[in-house]
GUBAKOL-554234 format. One line per field, with one value per residue: residue in one letter; x, y, z of N, C-alpha, C in turn. Coordinates in steps of 0.1 Angstrom, whole numbers, plus 5000, padded with zeros to 4 digits. Example, Ala and Ser with C-alpha at 12.3 -4.5 7.8 and 13.67 -1.06 7.14 Angstrom:
BEGIN
r c(A | S) $
n_xx c(5132 | 5128) $
n_yy c(4943 | 4978) $
n_zz c(5078 | 5071) $
ca_xx c(5123 | 5137) $
ca_yy c(4955 | 4989) $
ca_zz c(5078 | 5071) $
c_xx c(5132 | 5129) $
c_yy c(4967 | 5000) $
c_zz c(5078 | 5079) $
% end
This chain:
BEGIN
r c(M | R | I | V | G | I | A | G | S | L | R | S | G | S | F | N | A | A | L | L | R | A | A | L | E | E | C | P | A | S | A | T | L | E | L | E | S | I | R | G | I | P | L | Y | D | G | D | V | E | A | V | G | L | P | E | T | V | R | R | F | R | E | R | I | A | A | A | D | A | L | L | I | V | T | P | E | Y | N | Y | S | M | A | G | V | L | K | N | A | I | D | W | A | S | R | P | P | D | Q | P | F | S | G | K | P | V | A | I | A | G | A | S | M | G | G | F | G | T | A | R | A | Q | Y | H | L | R | Q | T | C | V | F | L | D | M | I | P | L | N | K | P | E | V | F | I | S | A | A | H | Q | K | V | D | A | Q | G | R | L | S | D | E | H | S | R | V | A | V | R | A | L | L | E | A | L | V | A | W | T | R | R | L | R | P | S) $
n_xx c(9468 | 9470 | 9495 | 9507 | 9537 | 9552 | 9580 | 9591 | 9614 | 9636 | 9662 | 9688 | 9706 | 9690 | 9678 | 9653 | 9641 | 9657 | 9646 | 9621 | 9626 | 9636 | 9613 | 9600 | 9614 | 9607 | 9580 | 9546 | 9538 | 9509 | 9506 | 9511 | 9538 | 9542 | 9563 | 9561 | 9572 | 9577 | 9589 | 9593 | 9567 | 9552 | 9559 | 9528 | 9502 | 9478 | 9469 | 9481 | 9467 | 9438 | 9440 | 9444 | 9453 | 9487 | 9505 | 9521 | 9508 | 9485 | 9487 | 9501 | 9481 | 9460 | 9473 | 9474 | 9444 | 9437 | 9455 | 9449 | 9459 | 9481 | 9518 | 9537 | 9568 | 9588 | 9612 | 9629 | 9625 | 9636 | 9618 | 9595 | 9576 | 9589 | 9592 | 9588 | 9572 | 9546 | 9539 | 9533 | 9514 | 9495 | 9488 | 9476 | 9453 | 9434 | 9403 | 9375 | 9376 | 9394 | 9418 | 9423 | 9406 | 9392 | 9413 | 9434 | 9465 | 9499 | 9526 | 9564 | 9595 | 9630 | 9659 | 9691 | 9691 | 9681 | 9656 | 9644 | 9625 | 9600 | 9585 | 9582 | 9567 | 9541 | 9531 | 9527 | 9507 | 9486 | 9480 | 9470 | 9446 | 9433 | 9427 | 9410 | 9419 | 9431 | 9448 | 9470 | 9477 | 9497 | 9525 | 9548 | 9574 | 9601 | 9630 | 9661 | 9695 | 9701 | 9721 | 9739 | 9727 | 9723 | 9737 | 9767 | 9756 | 9731 | 9713 | 9689 | 9704 | 9704 | 9692 | 9673 | 9658 | 9647 | 9629 | 9610 | 9600 | 9590 | 9568 | 9554 | 9543 | 9531 | 9511 | 9496 | 9486 | 9466 | 9452 | 9440 | 9425 | 9407 | 9393 | 9384 | 9371 | 9359) $
n_yy c(2624 | 2600 | 2599 | 2586 | 2576 | 2575 | 2564 | 2569 | 2552 | 2528 | 2525 | 2522 | 2544 | 2565 | 2599 | 2606 | 2590 | 2596 | 2622 | 2616 | 2602 | 2631 | 2640 | 2626 | 2632 | 2660 | 2660 | 2677 | 2676 | 2668 | 2648 | 2617 | 2602 | 2575 | 2553 | 2536 | 2511 | 2503 | 2482 | 2450 | 2450 | 2433 | 2434 | 2451 | 2425 | 2413 | 2387 | 2377 | 2392 | 2382 | 2358 | 2367 | 2392 | 2397 | 2395 | 2416 | 2437 | 2438 | 2443 | 2469 | 2484 | 2482 | 2496 | 2521 | 2526 | 2531 | 2553 | 2588 | 2607 | 2609 | 2609 | 2614 | 2611 | 2616 | 2606 | 2615 | 2604 | 2603 | 2624 | 2621 | 2606 | 2577 | 2543 | 2522 | 2535 | 2542 | 2517 | 2506 | 2525 | 2518 | 2488 | 2493 | 2506 | 2491 | 2480 | 2467 | 2484 | 2507 | 2522 | 2551 | 2568 | 2600 | 2606 | 2626 | 2640 | 2651 | 2660 | 2657 | 2662 | 2650 | 2657 | 2653 | 2669 | 2700 | 2712 | 2699 | 2674 | 2687 | 2680 | 2650 | 2652 | 2664 | 2648 | 2625 | 2642 | 2645 | 2618 | 2613 | 2629 | 2616 | 2595 | 2604 | 2613 | 2638 | 2662 | 2685 | 2717 | 2738 | 2744 | 2739 | 2714 | 2711 | 2696 | 2706 | 2699 | 2676 | 2663 | 2676 | 2684 | 2664 | 2643 | 2625 | 2602 | 2598 | 2615 | 2644 | 2672 | 2699 | 2728 | 2749 | 2732 | 2715 | 2731 | 2735 | 2707 | 2707 | 2726 | 2717 | 2696 | 2704 | 2721 | 2700 | 2686 | 2706 | 2708 | 2680 | 2681 | 2701 | 2690 | 2669 | 2673 | 2658) $
n_zz c(6386 | 6359 | 6336 | 6307 | 6293 | 6264 | 6244 | 6211 | 6200 | 6197 | 6203 | 6229 | 6235 | 6228 | 6220 | 6224 | 6247 | 6266 | 6270 | 6276 | 6301 | 6314 | 6317 | 6336 | 6355 | 6359 | 6360 | 6371 | 6407 | 6407 | 6392 | 6378 | 6358 | 6337 | 6323 | 6290 | 6273 | 6238 | 6230 | 6216 | 6205 | 6175 | 6141 | 6124 | 6115 | 6102 | 6097 | 6122 | 6139 | 6136 | 6148 | 6177 | 6196 | 6203 | 6233 | 6241 | 6229 | 6236 | 6264 | 6260 | 6248 | 6270 | 6289 | 6277 | 6276 | 6303 | 6312 | 6321 | 6302 | 6275 | 6269 | 6240 | 6228 | 6196 | 6175 | 6144 | 6114 | 6084 | 6075 | 6090 | 6118 | 6135 | 6124 | 6143 | 6160 | 6148 | 6140 | 6166 | 6172 | 6152 | 6159 | 6183 | 6177 | 6166 | 6159 | 6179 | 6199 | 6204 | 6222 | 6218 | 6217 | 6224 | 6243 | 6258 | 6245 | 6247 | 6227 | 6220 | 6212 | 6203 | 6185 | 6162 | 6145 | 6129 | 6131 | 6151 | 6153 | 6143 | 6116 | 6122 | 6144 | 6132 | 6114 | 6133 | 6151 | 6129 | 6129 | 6156 | 6155 | 6137 | 6152 | 6172 | 6191 | 6216 | 6209 | 6225 | 6220 | 6225 | 6248 | 6223 | 6217 | 6206 | 6207 | 6192 | 6181 | 6198 | 6206 | 6217 | 6241 | 6256 | 6282 | 6289 | 6303 | 6296 | 6301 | 6298 | 6296 | 6292 | 6305 | 6295 | 6277 | 6295 | 6312 | 6292 | 6287 | 6313 | 6310 | 6291 | 6304 | 6324 | 6311 | 6299 | 6319 | 6327 | 6306 | 6306 | 6326 | 6320 | 6300 | 6312 | 6339 | 6361) $
ca_xx c(9464 | 9478 | 9501 | 9513 | 9546 | 9557 | 9592 | 9591 | 9625 | 9640 | 9675 | 9692 | 9711 | 9678 | 9677 | 9638 | 9643 | 9662 | 9637 | 9610 | 9633 | 9634 | 9596 | 9598 | 9619 | 9598 | 9566 | 9546 | 9534 | 9495 | 9504 | 9522 | 9541 | 9545 | 9568 | 9554 | 9579 | 9571 | 9597 | 9586 | 9555 | 9556 | 9549 | 9512 | 9500 | 9462 | 9467 | 9482 | 9452 | 9428 | 9443 | 9445 | 9463 | 9501 | 9505 | 9530 | 9500 | 9472 | 9493 | 9502 | 9463 | 9455 | 9480 | 9468 | 9434 | 9440 | 9459 | 9443 | 9465 | 9493 | 9529 | 9543 | 9582 | 9592 | 9622 | 9621 | 9632 | 9628 | 9610 | 9584 | 9577 | 9598 | 9581 | 9580 | 9559 | 9535 | 9535 | 9526 | 9500 | 9485 | 9484 | 9467 | 9442 | 9424 | 9389 | 9364 | 9378 | 9408 | 9417 | 9428 | 9394 | 9392 | 9423 | 9443 | 9479 | 9510 | 9538 | 9574 | 9607 | 9648 | 9667 | 9701 | 9688 | 9677 | 9639 | 9638 | 9612 | 9587 | 9579 | 9575 | 9553 | 9532 | 9525 | 9522 | 9497 | 9477 | 9474 | 9465 | 9435 | 9423 | 9423 | 9400 | 9428 | 9427 | 9462 | 9477 | 9485 | 9507 | 9535 | 9554 | 9588 | 9610 | 9648 | 9672 | 9710 | 9702 | 9735 | 9747 | 9719 | 9719 | 9753 | 9772 | 9747 | 9718 | 9703 | 9688 | 9713 | 9699 | 9680 | 9664 | 9648 | 9639 | 9618 | 9599 | 9592 | 9579 | 9560 | 9546 | 9535 | 9520 | 9498 | 9490 | 9476 | 9456 | 9445 | 9431 | 9413 | 9398 | 9384 | 9378 | 9368 | 9359) $
ca_yy c(2622 | 2591 | 2600 | 2573 | 2584 | 2567 | 2569 | 2562 | 2549 | 2515 | 2528 | 2523 | 2558 | 2575 | 2613 | 2605 | 2582 | 2607 | 2636 | 2608 | 2605 | 2640 | 2643 | 2620 | 2642 | 2675 | 2661 | 2681 | 2667 | 2664 | 2637 | 2607 | 2598 | 2560 | 2551 | 2525 | 2504 | 2496 | 2472 | 2438 | 2448 | 2429 | 2442 | 2446 | 2416 | 2410 | 2371 | 2374 | 2397 | 2376 | 2349 | 2373 | 2400 | 2393 | 2399 | 2431 | 2446 | 2437 | 2450 | 2482 | 2487 | 2485 | 2509 | 2535 | 2527 | 2532 | 2565 | 2599 | 2614 | 2606 | 2620 | 2607 | 2616 | 2608 | 2609 | 2620 | 2595 | 2607 | 2637 | 2616 | 2595 | 2564 | 2534 | 2517 | 2541 | 2541 | 2504 | 2503 | 2528 | 2509 | 2477 | 2498 | 2515 | 2481 | 2480 | 2477 | 2491 | 2515 | 2531 | 2565 | 2579 | 2612 | 2609 | 2639 | 2639 | 2661 | 2657 | 2662 | 2652 | 2652 | 2651 | 2661 | 2681 | 2717 | 2712 | 2691 | 2666 | 2691 | 2673 | 2638 | 2657 | 2670 | 2633 | 2622 | 2649 | 2639 | 2601 | 2617 | 2634 | 2607 | 2584 | 2610 | 2618 | 2653 | 2668 | 2698 | 2725 | 2742 | 2745 | 2729 | 2709 | 2702 | 2698 | 2703 | 2697 | 2670 | 2654 | 2685 | 2686 | 2646 | 2643 | 2608 | 2594 | 2597 | 2627 | 2656 | 2683 | 2714 | 2735 | 2755 | 2720 | 2707 | 2742 | 2731 | 2696 | 2708 | 2736 | 2708 | 2688 | 2714 | 2723 | 2687 | 2684 | 2718 | 2704 | 2671 | 2687 | 2710 | 2680 | 2658 | 2676 | 2650) $
ca_zz c(6371 | 6354 | 6324 | 6300 | 6281 | 6251 | 6234 | 6197 | 6197 | 6204 | 6209 | 6242 | 6236 | 6224 | 6230 | 6230 | 6257 | 6275 | 6269 | 6286 | 6314 | 6322 | 6319 | 6346 | 6368 | 6356 | 6363 | 6385 | 6416 | 6405 | 6383 | 6376 | 6346 | 6336 | 6311 | 6285 | 6261 | 6224 | 6226 | 6217 | 6198 | 6163 | 6130 | 6123 | 6107 | 6101 | 6100 | 6137 | 6148 | 6134 | 6158 | 6184 | 6198 | 6211 | 6247 | 6242 | 6223 | 6248 | 6278 | 6256 | 6249 | 6287 | 6295 | 6269 | 6281 | 6319 | 6313 | 6318 | 6291 | 6273 | 6264 | 6231 | 6222 | 6186 | 6167 | 6132 | 6105 | 6068 | 6076 | 6097 | 6126 | 6132 | 6119 | 6154 | 6167 | 6138 | 6141 | 6179 | 6172 | 6144 | 6165 | 6195 | 6173 | 6161 | 6165 | 6179 | 6210 | 6203 | 6233 | 6218 | 6216 | 6235 | 6253 | 6258 | 6241 | 6244 | 6218 | 6218 | 6202 | 6203 | 6173 | 6163 | 6132 | 6134 | 6131 | 6162 | 6147 | 6138 | 6105 | 6126 | 6152 | 6125 | 6112 | 6147 | 6152 | 6122 | 6134 | 6167 | 6152 | 6130 | 6161 | 6179 | 6206 | 6214 | 6210 | 6233 | 6209 | 6230 | 6244 | 6214 | 6224 | 6195 | 6209 | 6182 | 6184 | 6209 | 6210 | 6224 | 6251 | 6264 | 6284 | 6284 | 6311 | 6290 | 6312 | 6293 | 6308 | 6290 | 6312 | 6290 | 6274 | 6308 | 6314 | 6282 | 6291 | 6324 | 6310 | 6284 | 6314 | 6333 | 6301 | 6297 | 6332 | 6326 | 6294 | 6309 | 6337 | 6314 | 6291 | 6319 | 6350 | 6373) $
c_xx c(9476 | 9483 | 9509 | 9526 | 9554 | 9569 | 9592 | 9602 | 9626 | 9655 | 9679 | 9696 | 9699 | 9677 | 9661 | 9634 | 9648 | 9653 | 9625 | 9616 | 9632 | 9620 | 9596 | 9599 | 9613 | 9583 | 9561 | 9537 | 9522 | 9493 | 9515 | 9525 | 9546 | 9551 | 9564 | 9563 | 9570 | 9579 | 9589 | 9574 | 9559 | 9550 | 9538 | 9511 | 9485 | 9458 | 9471 | 9472 | 9442 | 9428 | 9443 | 9454 | 9478 | 9501 | 9512 | 9518 | 9487 | 9477 | 9496 | 9488 | 9460 | 9461 | 9477 | 9453 | 9428 | 9445 | 9450 | 9446 | 9478 | 9505 | 9533 | 9556 | 9585 | 9602 | 9616 | 9632 | 9626 | 9617 | 9594 | 9589 | 9581 | 9584 | 9577 | 9571 | 9548 | 9531 | 9528 | 9512 | 9487 | 9479 | 9475 | 9456 | 9435 | 9411 | 9385 | 9367 | 9388 | 9407 | 9422 | 9420 | 9391 | 9403 | 9430 | 9457 | 9488 | 9519 | 9551 | 9586 | 9620 | 9651 | 9680 | 9701 | 9681 | 9663 | 9637 | 9627 | 9601 | 9581 | 9574 | 9564 | 9543 | 9524 | 9521 | 9507 | 9484 | 9471 | 9466 | 9449 | 9427 | 9421 | 9414 | 9406 | 9427 | 9442 | 9463 | 9484 | 9499 | 9511 | 9541 | 9568 | 9593 | 9626 | 9654 | 9685 | 9708 | 9715 | 9740 | 9738 | 9715 | 9736 | 9753 | 9766 | 9735 | 9709 | 9704 | 9694 | 9710 | 9691 | 9670 | 9651 | 9641 | 9629 | 9608 | 9594 | 9584 | 9568 | 9547 | 9535 | 9526 | 9509 | 9492 | 9478 | 9466 | 9448 | 9432 | 9419 | 9404 | 9388 | 9380 | 9380 | 9367 | 9372) $
c_yy c(2612 | 2593 | 2590 | 2581 | 2574 | 2572 | 2561 | 2557 | 2537 | 2515 | 2530 | 2538 | 2569 | 2587 | 2613 | 2600 | 2593 | 2622 | 2627 | 2609 | 2614 | 2644 | 2637 | 2629 | 2656 | 2672 | 2666 | 2670 | 2664 | 2655 | 2629 | 2604 | 2582 | 2555 | 2536 | 2521 | 2500 | 2485 | 2459 | 2435 | 2442 | 2435 | 2439 | 2437 | 2411 | 2396 | 2370 | 2380 | 2388 | 2363 | 2352 | 2380 | 2397 | 2400 | 2413 | 2438 | 2447 | 2444 | 2469 | 2489 | 2489 | 2496 | 2523 | 2537 | 2533 | 2545 | 2575 | 2606 | 2607 | 2617 | 2611 | 2613 | 2608 | 2613 | 2612 | 2612 | 2598 | 2615 | 2632 | 2608 | 2583 | 2554 | 2525 | 2521 | 2542 | 2525 | 2501 | 2510 | 2522 | 2496 | 2482 | 2503 | 2504 | 2482 | 2467 | 2485 | 2499 | 2524 | 2547 | 2572 | 2587 | 2614 | 2621 | 2634 | 2650 | 2651 | 2663 | 2657 | 2659 | 2647 | 2658 | 2673 | 2695 | 2721 | 2704 | 2683 | 2675 | 2682 | 2660 | 2643 | 2660 | 2659 | 2626 | 2629 | 2645 | 2625 | 2603 | 2620 | 2623 | 2598 | 2592 | 2613 | 2637 | 2659 | 2684 | 2704 | 2731 | 2744 | 2734 | 2726 | 2705 | 2708 | 2695 | 2700 | 2687 | 2663 | 2663 | 2688 | 2673 | 2645 | 2627 | 2600 | 2592 | 2606 | 2639 | 2668 | 2697 | 2718 | 2740 | 2743 | 2715 | 2716 | 2735 | 2723 | 2699 | 2719 | 2725 | 2701 | 2694 | 2718 | 2710 | 2683 | 2695 | 2713 | 2693 | 2674 | 2694 | 2703 | 2670 | 2663 | 2670 | 2642) $
c_zz c(6367 | 6338 | 6319 | 6292 | 6275 | 6246 | 6221 | 6192 | 6206 | 6210 | 6221 | 6243 | 6231 | 6228 | 6231 | 6243 | 6270 | 6280 | 6279 | 6298 | 6321 | 6325 | 6333 | 6360 | 6368 | 6360 | 6373 | 6394 | 6417 | 6399 | 6384 | 6362 | 6346 | 6324 | 6303 | 6271 | 6249 | 6222 | 6226 | 6208 | 6181 | 6154 | 6125 | 6114 | 6109 | 6102 | 6114 | 6146 | 6150 | 6143 | 6174 | 6191 | 6207 | 6220 | 6248 | 6237 | 6229 | 6257 | 6271 | 6254 | 6262 | 6290 | 6291 | 6277 | 6295 | 6322 | 6315 | 6306 | 6287 | 6269 | 6254 | 6225 | 6211 | 6181 | 6150 | 6122 | 6092 | 6068 | 6083 | 6108 | 6126 | 6129 | 6130 | 6158 | 6159 | 6140 | 6154 | 6177 | 6164 | 6152 | 6176 | 6191 | 6165 | 6169 | 6171 | 6189 | 6211 | 6215 | 6233 | 6218 | 6226 | 6246 | 6250 | 6253 | 6239 | 6234 | 6219 | 6211 | 6205 | 6192 | 6171 | 6149 | 6139 | 6134 | 6145 | 6163 | 6147 | 6129 | 6112 | 6136 | 6144 | 6120 | 6120 | 6152 | 6143 | 6124 | 6143 | 6165 | 6146 | 6140 | 6170 | 6190 | 6203 | 6217 | 6219 | 6222 | 6210 | 6244 | 6235 | 6221 | 6212 | 6202 | 6198 | 6189 | 6197 | 6212 | 6216 | 6237 | 6261 | 6268 | 6283 | 6292 | 6306 | 6294 | 6302 | 6300 | 6304 | 6297 | 6305 | 6280 | 6284 | 6313 | 6302 | 6285 | 6305 | 6321 | 6298 | 6293 | 6319 | 6325 | 6298 | 6308 | 6332 | 6318 | 6299 | 6317 | 6326 | 6304 | 6300 | 6336 | 6361 | 6376) $
% end
């Protein structure tokens, strides 16, 4: 099973990028996790779209379309998902052949705050539902106080968080098999 992982942050020291790297290490043997960057996706502009999709957007859409499932990790900015993540989703979801429809998706996030991106995940979940993705409901992974759980090398070092990430991926694999038995 092919899972594509997307971090909703561009910062090199991002806690969410650390979470996604931990997911690579915790991925069940029955699946592969490939990381897809949203770096380089321009701000959405209908005039640019009318001329043709930028190469970064075209590649992003192709990777999503080819995946069996998605793992999206999001920071929380101003009680919502990061603008760069929303922008990437907006570009990828342009008709007529948006690649999200019917796609199983798991959501997670890490932040310094006490709610561990719960509000951002809620907004992301609303977007996923509108785009006809099929979000995994549980387990939920909200990593709070991430600055205490990611070490100086950018590795998610908190064992409890790593167990939660593994459980999320195992549930995503089972969810995807349930939705797509073939």
